[in-house]
Structure formats: C-alpha cells, structure tokens
MDAnalysis code that builds the backbone (N, CA, C; Angstrom):
import MDAnalysis as mda
import numpy as np

u = mda.Universe.empty(525, n_residues=175, atom_resindex=np.repeat(np.arange(175), 3), trajectory=True)
u.add_TopologyAttr("name", ["N", "CA", "C"] * 175)
u.add_TopologyAttr("resid", np.arange(1, 176))
u.add_TopologyAttr("resname", ["MET", "VAL", "MET", "LEU", "ARG", "LYS", "ALA", "ALA", "ALA", "TRP", "GLY", "VAL", "ALA", "ALA", "PHE", "ALA", "ALA", "LEU", "VAL", "VAL", "VAL", "PHE", "PHE", "ALA", "ARG", "PRO", "MET", "TYR", "ARG", "GLN", "GLY", "GLU", "PRO", "THR", "VAL", "ALA", "GLY", "ARG", "THR", "ALA", "GLN", "ASP", "PHE", "PRO", "THR", "GLU", "ILE", "GLY", "GLY", "LYS", "PRO", "GLY", "ARG", "LEU", "SER", "ASP", "LEU", "ARG", "GLY", "LYS", "VAL", "VAL", "VAL", "LEU", "ASN", "PHE", "TRP", "ALA", "THR", "TRP", "CYS", "PRO", "PRO", "CYS", "VAL", "GLU", "GLU", "THR", "PRO", "SER", "LEU", "ASN", "LYS", "LEU", "GLN", "LYS", "TYR", "ILE", "GLU", "SER", "ARG", "ASN", "GLY", "LEU", "VAL", "LEU", "GLY", "VAL", "SER", "VAL", "ASP", "GLU", "ASP", "PRO", "ALA", "ALA", "TYR", "GLU", "LYS", "PHE", "LEU", "LYS", "ASP", "GLN", "GLY", "VAL", "ILE", "PHE", "PRO", "THR", "PHE", "ARG", "GLU", "PRO", "THR", "ARG", "LYS", "LEU", "ALA", "LEU", "ASP", "TYR", "GLY", "THR", "PRO", "VAL", "TYR", "PRO", "ASP", "THR", "TYR", "ILE", "ILE", "ASP", "ARG", "HIS", "GLY", "LYS", "ILE", "ALA", "ARG", "LYS", "PHE", "TYR", "GLY", "PRO", "GLN", "GLN", "TRP", "ASP", "SER", "PRO", "GLU", "MET", "LEU", "ALA", "TYR", "PHE", "ASP", "ALA", "ILE", "LEU", "GLY", "GLN", "SER"])
u.atoms.positions = np.array([
    [60.793, -159.709, -55.396],
    [59.969, -160.584, -54.324],
    [58.544, -160.564, -53.741],
    [58.278, -159.395, -53.900],
    [57.029, -158.925, -53.523],
    [55.841, -158.921, -54.476],
    [56.726, -158.789, -55.730],
    [55.661, -159.553, -56.834],
    [55.662, -160.696, -57.089],
    [56.463, -161.236, -56.712],
    [56.506, -163.015, -57.095],
    [55.112, -163.673, -55.862],
    [54.598, -162.716, -54.518],
    [54.445, -163.331, -53.732],
    [53.102, -163.231, -54.337],
    [52.623, -161.915, -54.559],
    [51.216, -161.192, -54.868],
    [50.945, -162.372, -56.316],
    [51.763, -162.502, -57.181],
    [51.562, -163.186, -58.683],
    [51.054, -164.712, -57.880],
    [51.728, -165.301, -56.798],
    [51.335, -166.635, -56.481],
    [50.011, -166.388, -55.691],
    [49.921, -165.694, -54.727],
    [48.358, -165.465, -54.076],
    [47.342, -164.865, -55.344],
    [47.500, -164.338, -55.714],
    [46.768, -164.376, -57.268],
    [46.649, -166.022, -57.623],
    [47.289, -166.225, -58.229],
    [47.075, -167.772, -58.643],
    [46.335, -168.700, -57.621],
    [46.751, -169.296, -56.524],
    [45.794, -169.615, -55.775],
    [44.105, -169.065, -55.261],
    [44.284, -168.019, -55.326],
    [42.921, -167.331, -55.030],
    [41.911, -167.955, -56.425],
    [42.371, -167.408, -57.725],
    [42.159, -167.727, -58.888],
    [41.792, -169.213, -59.113],
    [42.615, -170.357, -58.794],
    [42.709, -171.658, -58.973],
    [41.559, -171.757, -57.764],
    [41.263, -171.494, -56.178],
    [40.256, -171.856, -55.483],
    [38.564, -171.433, -56.059],
    [39.161, -170.357, -56.956],
    [37.239, -169.733, -57.337],
    [36.959, -170.914, -58.636],
    [37.465, -171.115, -59.112],
    [37.678, -172.510, -60.228],
    [37.062, -173.396, -59.539],
    [37.485, -173.834, -58.906],
    [37.348, -175.033, -57.599],
    [35.844, -174.902, -57.428],
    [35.297, -173.723, -56.759],
    [33.926, -173.545, -56.399],
    [33.014, -173.183, -57.790],
    [33.398, -172.527, -58.637],
    [32.600, -172.507, -59.781],
    [32.132, -174.298, -60.677],
    [33.021, -174.503, -60.270],
    [33.410, -176.337, -61.322],
    [31.986, -176.724, -60.419],
    [32.420, -177.012, -58.826],
    [31.488, -177.774, -58.262],
    [29.784, -177.242, -57.582],
    [29.938, -175.830, -58.447],
    [28.813, -174.730, -57.895],
    [27.799, -175.453, -59.166],
    [28.430, -176.372, -60.426],
    [27.835, -176.202, -61.765],
    [26.571, -176.953, -61.823],
    [25.539, -176.864, -62.258],
    [24.565, -177.625, -62.035],
    [24.531, -178.968, -62.322],
    [25.639, -179.275, -63.421],
    [25.657, -180.688, -64.050],
    [26.517, -181.424, -62.487],
    [27.171, -180.930, -61.852],
    [27.397, -181.354, -61.171],
    [26.909, -181.982, -59.648],
    [25.803, -181.229, -58.998],
    [24.931, -181.369, -58.104],
    [24.131, -182.282, -58.342],
    [23.828, -182.944, -56.850],
    [22.405, -183.523, -56.768],
    [21.407, -183.505, -57.536],
    [20.136, -183.995, -58.428],
    [19.244, -183.241, -58.819],
    [19.447, -182.846, -60.092],
    [20.480, -182.901, -60.925],
    [21.004, -181.875, -62.262],
    [19.820, -181.191, -62.430],
    [19.661, -179.862, -62.674],
    [18.673, -178.976, -62.843],
    [18.917, -179.210, -64.682],
    [19.708, -179.487, -64.978],
    [20.051, -179.544, -66.611],
    [19.050, -180.439, -67.129],
    [18.658, -181.708, -66.416],
    [17.739, -182.542, -67.473],
    [16.330, -182.421, -66.280],
    [16.366, -182.245, -65.144],
    [15.324, -181.729, -64.916],
    [14.056, -181.102, -65.997],
    [12.870, -182.088, -66.260],
    [12.118, -181.045, -67.306],
    [11.974, -182.258, -68.430],
    [12.973, -182.466, -68.491],
    [13.231, -183.064, -70.280],
    [12.042, -184.581, -70.253],
    [11.563, -184.710, -71.358],
    [11.262, -186.015, -71.454],
    [12.299, -187.489, -71.560],
    [11.672, -187.993, -70.644],
    [12.967, -188.995, -70.845],
    [12.919, -189.911, -71.621],
    [14.062, -190.085, -72.162],
    [14.495, -191.118, -73.716],
    [13.501, -192.213, -73.653],
    [12.670, -192.391, -74.953],
    [12.355, -193.692, -74.893],
    [13.048, -194.878, -75.130],
    [12.805, -195.999, -74.610],
    [13.853, -196.991, -75.232],
    [13.119, -198.660, -75.317],
    [13.538, -199.217, -75.904],
    [12.689, -201.136, -75.717],
    [13.442, -201.390, -74.404],
    [12.608, -202.237, -73.766],
    [13.235, -202.693, -72.263],
    [11.974, -204.420, -72.323],
    [11.955, -205.113, -71.326],
    [12.066, -206.057, -71.076],
    [11.509, -206.429, -69.522],
    [10.150, -206.601, -69.441],
    [10.308, -206.476, -67.972],
    [9.072, -207.800, -67.817],
    [9.260, -208.356, -66.915],
    [8.695, -209.675, -66.546],
    [8.795, -210.981, -67.666],
    [9.767, -210.448, -68.011],
    [10.302, -211.404, -69.617],
    [9.178, -210.888, -70.272],
    [8.465, -209.710, -70.532],
    [7.339, -209.442, -71.768],
    [7.881, -207.766, -72.338],
    [8.685, -208.049, -73.658],
    [8.693, -206.896, -74.122],
    [7.859, -205.150, -74.233],
    [8.756, -204.208, -73.951],
    [7.659, -203.190, -73.815],
    [8.944, -201.950, -74.240],
    [8.267, -200.715, -73.722],
    [9.014, -199.700, -73.902],
    [8.703, -198.983, -72.491],
    [9.834, -198.519, -72.507],
    [9.302, -196.820, -70.979],
    [8.363, -196.149, -71.364],
    [8.099, -196.119, -72.439],
    [6.687, -195.067, -72.247],
    [5.772, -195.884, -72.131],
    [5.510, -197.269, -72.660],
    [4.374, -197.706, -71.944],
    [4.547, -197.721, -70.294],
    [5.257, -197.166, -69.576],
    [4.816, -197.312, -68.313],
    [4.327, -195.737, -67.458],
    [3.965, -194.554, -68.682],
    [3.565, -193.631, -68.598],
    [1.999, -193.900, -67.304],
    [2.386, -193.098, -66.926],
    [1.473, -192.819, -65.464],
    [2.293, -193.562, -63.975],
    [2.962, -194.312, -64.024],
    [3.537, -194.322, -63.274],
    [5.259, -193.518, -62.685],
    [5.392, -193.581, -61.846],
    [6.943, -192.687, -61.505],
    [7.899, -193.953, -61.437],
    [9.255, -194.013, -62.229],
    [10.073, -195.179, -62.588],
    [11.217, -194.085, -62.198],
    [11.722, -195.248, -60.885],
    [12.959, -195.007, -60.892],
    [14.194, -195.798, -61.912],
    [15.027, -194.837, -62.277],
    [15.409, -195.949, -63.692],
    [16.875, -196.049, -63.497],
    [17.326, -196.881, -62.963],
    [18.834, -196.643, -62.054],
    [19.693, -197.614, -62.935],
    [20.667, -197.086, -63.611],
    [21.956, -197.570, -63.887],
    [22.711, -198.224, -63.266],
    [23.288, -199.787, -63.155],
    [24.175, -200.692, -62.507],
    [25.177, -201.267, -62.915],
    [25.512, -201.574, -62.063],
    [26.649, -203.279, -63.024],
    [26.721, -204.105, -61.696],
    [27.259, -205.061, -61.884],
    [27.561, -206.487, -60.673],
    [28.760, -205.927, -59.787],
    [29.793, -205.447, -60.996],
    [31.093, -205.129, -60.425],
    [31.084, -203.802, -59.728],
    [30.667, -203.620, -59.451],
    [30.433, -202.364, -59.210],
    [29.861, -202.056, -57.560],
    [30.750, -201.994, -56.735],
    [30.657, -202.436, -55.139],
    [29.386, -200.618, -55.187],
    [29.472, -199.545, -55.136],
    [28.288, -198.783, -54.675],
    [27.116, -199.042, -55.624],
    [26.847, -199.757, -56.468],
    [25.633, -200.569, -56.628],
    [25.724, -201.604, -55.332],
    [26.340, -202.621, -55.751],
    [25.621, -203.271, -54.431],
    [25.372, -203.246, -53.594],
    [26.111, -202.338, -52.804],
    [25.657, -201.031, -51.424],
    [24.420, -201.111, -51.864],
    [23.982, -200.444, -52.904],
    [22.623, -199.620, -53.074],
    [21.709, -200.098, -52.575],
    [21.683, -201.607, -53.653],
    [20.946, -202.496, -53.689],
    [19.794, -203.025, -52.567],
    [19.959, -203.013, -51.586],
    [19.063, -203.848, -50.563],
    [17.993, -202.279, -50.522],
    [18.860, -201.407, -50.747],
    [17.745, -199.887, -50.120],
    [16.885, -199.640, -51.191],
    [17.769, -199.969, -53.198],
    [16.629, -200.379, -53.512],
    [15.251, -201.544, -53.653],
    [15.823, -202.287, -53.335],
    [14.476, -203.179, -52.894],
    [13.532, -202.592, -52.053],
    [13.814, -202.302, -51.462],
    [12.780, -201.075, -50.210],
    [12.048, -200.417, -50.626],
    [12.640, -199.575, -51.243],
    [11.989, -198.668, -52.356],
    [10.888, -199.164, -52.712],
    [11.152, -200.236, -53.658],
    [10.486, -200.721, -54.705],
    [8.898, -201.746, -53.944],
    [9.409, -202.150, -52.735],
    [8.104, -202.164, -52.011],
    [7.387, -201.122, -51.528],
    [8.373, -200.048, -50.965],
    [7.318, -198.728, -50.533],
    [6.253, -198.252, -51.663],
    [7.221, -197.697, -52.871],
    [6.571, -197.471, -53.875],
    [5.307, -198.315, -54.887],
    [5.624, -198.998, -55.182],
    [4.150, -200.545, -55.762],
    [3.140, -200.047, -55.850],
    [2.799, -199.810, -54.370],
    [1.175, -200.049, -54.542],
    [0.520, -198.326, -54.301],
    [1.988, -197.546, -55.025],
    [0.952, -196.375, -55.436],
    [1.293, -196.092, -56.844],
    [1.709, -196.967, -57.739],
    [2.245, -197.043, -59.220],
    [3.348, -196.117, -59.413],
    [4.409, -196.892, -58.638],
    [5.524, -196.421, -58.577],
    [6.659, -197.822, -58.963],
    [7.452, -197.318, -59.457],
    [8.513, -199.055, -60.028],
    [10.066, -198.361, -60.278],
    [10.684, -199.560, -59.931],
    [12.571, -199.237, -59.691],
    [12.954, -199.766, -61.099],
    [13.286, -199.517, -62.030],
    [13.484, -200.144, -63.378],
    [15.117, -200.391, -63.154],
    [15.773, -201.414, -63.082],
    [16.996, -201.371, -63.118],
    [17.736, -201.628, -64.593],
    [18.626, -201.391, -65.168],
    [19.227, -201.245, -65.908],
    [20.853, -201.622, -66.295],
    [21.207, -203.093, -65.997],
    [22.626, -203.290, -66.242],
    [23.127, -203.332, -67.283],
    [24.659, -202.738, -67.325],
    [25.675, -202.707, -67.863],
    [26.433, -204.302, -67.971],
    [25.994, -205.368, -67.646],
    [26.567, -206.766, -67.244],
    [26.630, -206.852, -68.718],
    [28.351, -207.248, -68.881],
    [28.535, -207.898, -70.248],
    [28.358, -209.483, -69.884],
    [28.733, -209.914, -68.607],
    [28.248, -211.484, -68.470],
    [27.201, -211.846, -68.116],
    [26.385, -212.641, -68.854],
    [24.747, -212.898, -68.689],
    [25.003, -213.625, -67.247],
    [25.740, -214.429, -67.019],
    [25.836, -215.721, -66.386],
    [25.837, -214.858, -64.473],
    [26.852, -213.760, -64.508],
    [27.126, -212.683, -63.428],
    [25.945, -212.128, -63.476],
    [25.492, -211.666, -63.942],
    [24.329, -211.059, -64.002],
    [22.990, -211.294, -63.396],
    [22.802, -212.649, -63.541],
    [21.627, -213.760, -63.079],
    [22.063, -213.645, -61.867],
    [23.742, -214.293, -61.284],
    [23.589, -214.434, -60.147],
    [23.399, -213.318, -58.822],
    [24.119, -212.127, -59.683],
    [23.588, -211.091, -58.945],
    [22.569, -210.771, -58.245],
    [21.241, -211.167, -59.615],
    [20.077, -211.080, -58.834],
    [19.495, -212.027, -57.432],
    [19.967, -213.085, -57.941],
    [19.855, -214.484, -57.039],
    [19.816, -213.995, -55.463],
    [21.290, -213.503, -55.465],
    [22.865, -213.304, -54.896],
    [21.576, -212.265, -53.869],
    [21.921, -211.052, -54.524],
    [20.946, -210.315, -53.740],
    [19.198, -209.701, -53.569],
    [18.502, -211.156, -54.031],
    [17.098, -210.882, -53.639],
    [16.743, -210.158, -54.725],
    [17.229, -209.377, -55.786],
    [16.453, -208.249, -56.595],
    [15.263, -208.490, -56.709],
    [13.948, -207.728, -55.861],
    [12.863, -207.837, -56.190],
    [12.309, -206.679, -57.563],
    [12.952, -205.921, -57.641],
    [12.451, -204.571, -58.682],
    [12.914, -205.095, -60.319],
    [11.433, -205.182, -61.227],
    [12.385, -205.202, -62.711],
    [14.093, -204.485, -63.392],
    [14.255, -205.784, -64.021],
    [15.670, -205.307, -64.248],
    [15.857, -205.604, -65.598],
    [16.644, -205.232, -66.529],
    [17.229, -205.949, -67.743],
    [18.506, -205.612, -67.892],
    [19.007, -206.350, -68.835],
    [20.908, -205.996, -69.472],
    [20.486, -205.424, -70.132],
    [21.728, -204.171, -70.385],
    [22.143, -203.810, -71.911],
    [23.469, -203.577, -72.151],
    [24.307, -204.568, -72.167],
    [25.442, -204.911, -72.118],
    [26.120, -203.674, -73.148],
    [25.710, -202.450, -73.936],
    [26.453, -202.076, -74.647],
    [26.335, -200.787, -73.973],
    [25.673, -200.963, -73.397],
    [25.788, -199.460, -72.797],
    [25.674, -198.255, -73.482],
    [25.171, -198.313, -74.731],
    [24.792, -197.243, -74.992],
    [23.706, -196.605, -74.883],
    [22.076, -197.279, -74.510],
    [21.133, -196.517, -73.111],
    [21.728, -195.811, -72.386],
    [22.822, -196.169, -71.190],
    [23.218, -195.362, -70.466],
    [23.883, -194.300, -71.115],
    [24.548, -194.519, -71.890],
    [25.344, -193.170, -72.673],
    [24.663, -192.561, -73.449],
    [23.333, -192.478, -73.689],
    [22.706, -191.667, -74.214],
    [21.825, -190.877, -72.856],
    [21.835, -191.504, -72.073],
    [20.882, -190.582, -71.321],
    [22.084, -189.934, -70.148],
    [23.461, -189.892, -70.524],
    [24.384, -188.994, -69.986],
    [24.809, -189.555, -68.823],
    [24.921, -191.032, -68.449],
    [25.386, -191.292, -67.260],
    [26.859, -191.943, -67.529],
    [27.892, -191.478, -66.357],
    [29.034, -191.369, -66.458],
    [29.758, -192.706, -65.781],
    [28.971, -192.744, -64.513],
    [29.632, -193.145, -63.473],
    [28.448, -193.964, -63.047],
    [28.591, -195.686, -62.397],
    [27.625, -196.274, -62.044],
    [27.267, -196.288, -60.229],
    [26.833, -196.381, -59.454],
    [25.021, -196.242, -60.208],
    [24.556, -194.696, -60.454],
    [23.600, -194.719, -61.468],
    [23.528, -193.553, -61.807],
    [21.631, -193.729, -61.529],
    [21.096, -192.777, -61.450],
    [19.701, -192.944, -61.433],
    [18.532, -192.011, -61.941],
    [17.813, -191.840, -62.845],
    [17.157, -190.649, -63.421],
    [15.686, -191.577, -62.378],
    [14.935, -190.179, -61.688],
    [13.667, -190.424, -61.258],
    [12.252, -189.391, -62.574],
    [11.439, -190.673, -63.127],
    [10.457, -189.990, -64.216],
    [9.678, -189.947, -63.544],
    [8.635, -188.517, -63.847],
    [7.233, -188.656, -63.587],
    [6.386, -189.523, -64.587],
    [4.707, -189.315, -63.517],
    [4.372, -189.947, -64.321],
    [3.681, -189.486, -65.835],
    [4.242, -188.486, -66.255],
    [4.226, -187.980, -67.545],
    [5.224, -188.004, -68.580],
    [6.615, -189.063, -68.133],
    [7.194, -189.671, -68.928],
    [8.792, -188.376, -69.076],
    [8.659, -187.288, -67.498],
    [9.633, -186.470, -67.776],
    [10.524, -186.533, -66.552],
    [11.847, -186.516, -66.907],
    [12.847, -186.425, -65.729],
    [12.329, -185.184, -64.673],
    [12.221, -185.637, -63.441],
    [12.579, -184.910, -62.313],
    [13.329, -184.912, -62.026],
    [14.896, -185.582, -61.825],
    [15.380, -185.353, -60.831],
    [16.380, -186.564, -61.415],
    [17.642, -186.306, -61.172],
    [18.474, -187.419, -61.539],
    [19.663, -187.276, -60.019],
    [20.232, -188.779, -59.735],
    [20.782, -188.993, -58.605],
    [22.181, -189.503, -58.997],
    [23.338, -188.576, -58.841],
    [24.734, -189.441, -58.954],
    [25.052, -190.542, -57.824],
    [25.602, -191.694, -58.116],
    [26.344, -191.952, -57.245],
    [25.153, -192.981, -56.238],
    [25.713, -193.541, -54.958],
    [24.665, -194.586, -54.349],
    [24.219, -193.886, -53.756],
    [23.070, -194.178, -53.459],
    [22.152, -193.268, -52.590],
    [21.582, -194.108, -51.291],
    [20.996, -193.693, -50.099],
    [20.166, -194.461, -49.734],
    [18.534, -194.507, -49.303],
    [17.475, -195.144, -50.456],
    [16.540, -195.062, -50.958],
    [15.532, -194.885, -50.108],
    [15.981, -195.634, -49.112],
    [14.630, -196.042, -47.820],
    [15.148, -195.065, -46.587],
    [15.779, -193.925, -47.252],
    [15.774, -192.732, -45.869],
    [14.876, -192.092, -45.360],
    [14.761, -191.861, -44.361],
    [13.339, -190.855, -44.078],
    [12.809, -189.465, -45.300],
    [14.365, -188.930, -45.295],
    [14.669, -187.895, -46.733],
    [14.209, -188.338, -48.058],
    [14.664, -189.405, -48.652],
    [14.097, -190.221, -49.804],
    [12.763, -190.401, -49.548],
    [12.596, -191.193, -48.491],
    [10.610, -191.455, -48.483],
    [9.788, -190.136, -48.868],
    [10.520, -189.822, -47.747],
    [9.549, -187.782, -47.700],
    [9.166, -187.355, -49.704],
    [10.774, -187.553, -50.027],
    [10.482, -186.959, -51.559],
    [9.399, -187.624, -52.132],
    [9.864, -189.360, -52.497],
    [9.152, -190.012, -53.440],
    [7.152, -189.886, -52.681],
    [7.502, -189.587, -51.307],
    [6.226, -189.390, -51.250],
    [5.434, -188.515, -51.588],
    [6.147, -187.020, -51.680],
    [5.445, -186.297, -53.035],
    [5.481, -186.278, -54.157],
    [6.252, -186.808, -54.663],
    [6.288, -186.914, -56.572],
    [5.169, -187.913, -56.731],
    [5.249, -189.259, -55.572],
    [3.781, -189.821, -55.794],
    [2.464, -189.730, -55.781],
    [2.574, -187.705, -54.641],
    [1.369, -187.486, -54.380],
    [1.067, -186.851, -55.284],
    [1.962, -186.514, -56.468],
    [1.463, -185.562, -58.124],
    [0.937, -186.345, -58.758],
    [-0.295, -185.972, -59.610],
    [-0.929, -186.490, -60.435],
    [-0.442, -186.126, -61.861],
])
C-alpha cells in the first residue's frame, strides 16, 4: 500500500513538472522568442486598393494582425487596434490586418460596423496565416523597420494600454 502511494505521488509530481515545462516553453509564452529576429515572410497584399507586398513597407513598424469577423476576441480588440493605428501612424508605424473570412459581405460589414481605420485585406484560404504559424485568432506579429519579427502576441491584447504604448514608443524610436 505504501508503495502504491509513493508511485501515485511520483506520478502526480511528474505530471505537475510536465505542465510547468510545457507552459515555460518559448512557443507558449507571449513574445515568442522562437520567431523574434526572423525575417518576416513576404507576401502580396492590397493596401488602399493598391496591390503591393509586405516588403514595400520596409522602414515602417508593422503590426501584422490575423483576425476574423466570427472571432469574439478579434471583435473585442478592434477598437484598441484603431487607437494604436492613430498613435503610431505619424511615426511611420502601421497596423495591417489580415482577415481569414470566407464571406466578403461579412468582412465588409465588419469593417463598416467597427469603423476599422487601419488597412486590412481578406485572405480566405488562411494559407498566409498558416505559413506564419498562426494557430488561433487573433494572432499578431510586430515587424520592425528592417522587416524582422520583433515580437509575437497570441490572443487579444489591449493595444492602447500604457504598457503597450510604452512598448511601441520604444520600438518606434529605433532606427
């Protein structure tokens, strides 16, 4: 009986250790250091009705946000992304939204209803999101002026919080 209790205690301890190790892994944490420093994958885009590429935005800090109209956390963070766009645009920063919506009417309605002021385009195949390693929405990559990924954020953020604005002040101040 004592042996069984010891085995059970070791089993519980091993499980707890695995949970700690899993949540401490870089791919789980905000800011994912496993992608920081990598060159952002280039892709075709349409900004303001004009075709272009992500690489055309070099020299700007880009907040690349993958989202969907059917995603409640995406809806939740949209107002703060609008505020962030206003905050960073005069300092050569840009929020670029990539919607994975299949329905163009739902996409257009969302843009209008939410008053989205940052450039966004629809990529319904989700290939771009998958290529970037986006497992859930929203998922956001901060790309520095040199086209390198500075940081990755999982899930919704309060983009206009004092801490987040301080982060953007720092990254926008870099040359």
